[in-house]
N, C-alpha and C positions, 0 to 999 in steps of 0.2 A: 305364548311358547316362541313364536317367532323372536321376541325381542329379547328373549332369555338367551339366544345364541349370540345377538347384536350386544348384549350387555356386558358378555363375557369378555367382549373383544375391546369393549371401550375402557380405555387406562385412566379415563377420568373419575370412575367411581360411579356412574351414573345409575340409578336403582330401577328405574324403569322409562319407558319411551319418552313420555313428557319431558322428565328432567333432562334425558339425552338431547332433544330436540331444543328446547330453551337454552340450555347451557351452550350447547356448540352453535346455536344461530348467534348467541350474545358473543361467544369469543370470534366469531366471524366477522362480526358487525365491529365489534373493538379494533380489528386488525386492520379492517378499511377505516376507521374513523383515525387512527394513529399513521396510516401511510401517507406520504408526501406526496401529493400529485403534482410531477414534473411539469413547469410549461415555461415556454422562454421569457424572458423576464424583461431583457431590451432587445428588442428582435433586430434592431438595425447593426448590433454590435455581436452576432452569433460568429465564435470562433470556427474558422476553416482552416484546413490545411493546404498552405499557399507555399509551392516550394519546400526549402529544408522544414525539418520540426523535430522536435524531442518529445518524448513521452517515458513513462514512468510506469510500470505495471501495475495493475489494483493489486496483485499479490504482496507487492511492496508495503500497502497498509495492512492488508488483511493477514499477511504471512508474518507478521511482527519487525518486520525489518526497520520502518519508521519508528517504531518504539524503542527499536534497541541502541539507536545511534545517538550520539551526543549533537549538540548543537553546531559545533563547526562540522562533523564527521558528515551531519546532513547537508550544510551548506557546501561543502567540498563536493559531494556525490551530486546534488543538485546541478552545481557549476558543472562538472564534467560531463554529465548528461544533456545537458543544453549546449555545451561547447564542442560536444563529440559529432562525429558524422555518423552516417547510416550502420557502420560496424561499430559504433562507439569508440572509435578513435578519435583521440584530441593530443595535441602537442604545445599545450601552455606551459610556460616555464614558470617555476618556483616563485620567482620576483612578482610576475604578472599575476598570478592565482593570489597572493598574498594580497597585493596590492588590490585589486579587484574584490576580493573578498574582506578587505581590511582586517586580516589577522594577521599573527606574527608567525615567522618562521616556524618556532617551536610548534606552534598549535598546528599549521599546516603539515609538519612532520609527522605529529602524532595523529592527526585526523588521516592522512594518507597511508601510514602503516597499519592503522586499525581497520580501513576500508579493504587494503590487500589482505590483511589475516580473516577478515569477515569474507574473503572469497567474492567481493562485490565491484573491484576492479584489480587490473594488472598494470605494472608500470616496469617499464625497461631501464629507467634512469632519464628518458627524454620524451619518451611515449606512453601515453595513457590509453587503455582500454576498460570502457565499463562492460562489464559481463552479464551474461545472463543470470537471473538470480539464481543462487543455489537452493537446495530443496529446502533448507530451514535456514532461520538466522541464526546467525554466530551465538548470539547470547542464550537465544530459545534452546540451542542446542548444549548450552553449560559451558561453551569454551572458555567465557568471559566472566 
């Protein structure tokens, strides 16, 4: 009778206590088997924050931003992240960016404009600012 109340709460359709225990023990073991156990691979080359650094929030990946951008948009965004100061500001010019990234002016302008439209960067004609990520990716929200 005690399991009766437990089985009503089990969403996996377990019919009795033994089925419930076996199924859930196997599921937990499966999860443990497929989990990657993290360990340092090259101990003398562990990354450290020394001086200035750039970061991209995990939500850039999990929030769909990475998947929503074209190759050139990603390249420009990552460049601006790496080139920016702690406030997200950088002032590389069009010619320098095109040369460093090996993209045409048209590709650069299109990528820049799409990143602005996606609310990922601001640009005043000479100064870039990488912005805090918006609530959702532009393409996820259906704008593009």
